[in-house]
C-alpha positions in Angstrom: -83.8 -20.1 -170.8 -86.9 -22.1 -171.8 -88.0 -25.0 -169.7 -89.0 -28.0 -171.9 -92.0 -29.8 -170.4 -93.9 -32.9 -171.5 -97.6 -32.5 -172.1 -98.4 -34.2 -168.7 -96.0 -31.9 -166.9 -97.5 -28.8 -168.6 -101.0 -29.8 -167.7 -100.0 -30.5 -164.1 -98.2 -27.1 -163.8 -101.0 -25.2 -165.4 -103.9 -27.1 -164.0 -107.3 -25.4 -163.9 -108.1 -23.8 -160.6 -111.9 -23.9 -160.1 -113.8 -21.1 -158.5 -114.7 -21.8 -154.9 -118.0 -21.0 -153.4 -118.2 -17.4 -152.4 -115.2 -16.4 -154.4 -115.6 -13.2 -156.4 -116.2 -13.6 -160.2 -113.3 -11.5 -161.3 -110.8 -13.1 -158.9 -107.4 -14.1 -160.2 -107.3 -17.0 -157.8 -109.2 -19.2 -160.3 -109.1 -20.0 -164.0 -112.5 -20.9 -165.4 -112.0 -20.7 -169.2 -115.6 -21.5 -170.1 -117.4 -19.2 -167.6 -118.4 -15.8 -168.8 -117.7 -13.7 -165.8 -118.6 -10.5 -167.5 -121.8 -11.3 -169.5 -122.7 -7.6 -170.0 -120.9 -7.6 -173.4 -122.0 -11.0 -174.5 -124.3 -11.4 -177.5 -126.5 -14.3 -176.5 -128.1 -16.9 -178.8 -125.5 -17.1 -181.6 -125.6 -20.5 -183.4 -124.0 -22.2 -186.3 -125.9 -25.5 -186.5 -127.5 -24.7 -189.8 -127.1 -22.0 -192.5 -130.4 -20.6 -191.3 -129.1 -20.4 -187.7 -125.9 -18.7 -188.9 -127.9 -16.1 -190.9 -130.2 -15.5 -187.9 -127.1 -15.1 -185.7 -125.6 -12.5 -188.2 -128.8 -10.5 -187.9 -128.5 -10.7 -184.1 -125.0 -9.4 -184.3 -126.0 -6.6 -186.6 -128.9 -5.5 -184.4 -127.0 -6.0 -181.1 -126.2 -2.4 -180.6 -122.6 -3.2 -179.9 -119.6 -1.3 -181.3 -118.2 -2.1 -184.7 -115.2 -4.0 -183.4 -117.3 -6.0 -180.9 -119.5 -7.2 -183.8 -116.5 -8.2 -185.9 -115.0 -10.1 -182.9 -118.3 -12.0 -182.4 -118.6 -12.9 -186.1 -114.9 -14.1 -186.2 -115.4 -16.3 -183.1 -118.5 -17.9 -184.6 -116.8 -18.4 -188.0 -113.8 -20.1 -186.3 -116.1 -22.3 -184.2 -118.1 -23.4 -187.3 -115.0 -24.0 -189.3 -113.4 -26.2 -186.6 -116.7 -28.3 -186.5 -116.4 -28.8 -190.3 -119.4 -26.6 -191.1 -118.0 -24.7 -194.1 -121.3 -23.4 -195.4 -122.2 -22.0 -192.0 -118.7 -20.5 -191.6 -119.1 -18.9 -195.1 -122.2 -17.0 -193.8 -120.1 -15.4 -191.0 -117.2 -14.8 -193.5 -119.5 -12.8 -195.8 -120.5 -10.6 -192.9 -116.9 -10.2 -191.8 -115.9 -9.1 -195.4 -118.8 -6.7 -195.4 -117.7 -5.2 -192.1 -114.1 -5.0 -193.4 -115.3 -2.7 -196.2 -117.1 -0.5 -193.7 -113.9 -0.4 -191.6 -111.8 0.6 -194.6 -114.3 3.3 -195.5 -114.3 4.7 -191.9 -110.5 4.7 -191.9 -110.3 6.5 -195.2 -112.7 9.2 -194.0 -110.7 9.8 -190.8 -107.3 9.5 -192.5 -105.3 12.7 -192.0 -104.0 14.5 -195.1 -100.7 12.8 -195.8 -99.1 16.1 -197.1 -99.4 17.6 -193.6 -97.5 14.7 -192.1 -94.5 15.0 -194.3 -91.6 16.8 -192.7 -90.2 19.7 -194.6 -86.9 19.0 -196.3 -84.0 20.6 -194.5 -81.4 22.2 -196.7 -77.9 21.3 -195.6 -74.8 23.2 -196.6 -71.9 21.4 -198.1 -68.8 22.0 -196.0 
């Protein structure tokens, strides 16, 4: 069922395939993990070097004009990057923003939540035989 591979075998089997000159950006024939092939949605200039940088980045995210979900995704990615680098104070700046956005999400969901009474199925009377 599952093939057990050593790390070396796994790396060899799933080796990175670089993009060749003239190859289209969205091609499935290459696997560039660190290349942003669709930079249209990218929020540029986000940092986590210092708390001040993180706060400026949160302001950039807020004023980016992107959708609510996109903003949360960017903040979560930056928080995770900061946390991995051991910058807990900087990660906390992003976490505060994420928690704030979660409250907004919850409020939006409550406003659009359908009336639960309408969703309940009417009870059907069954006759005893």
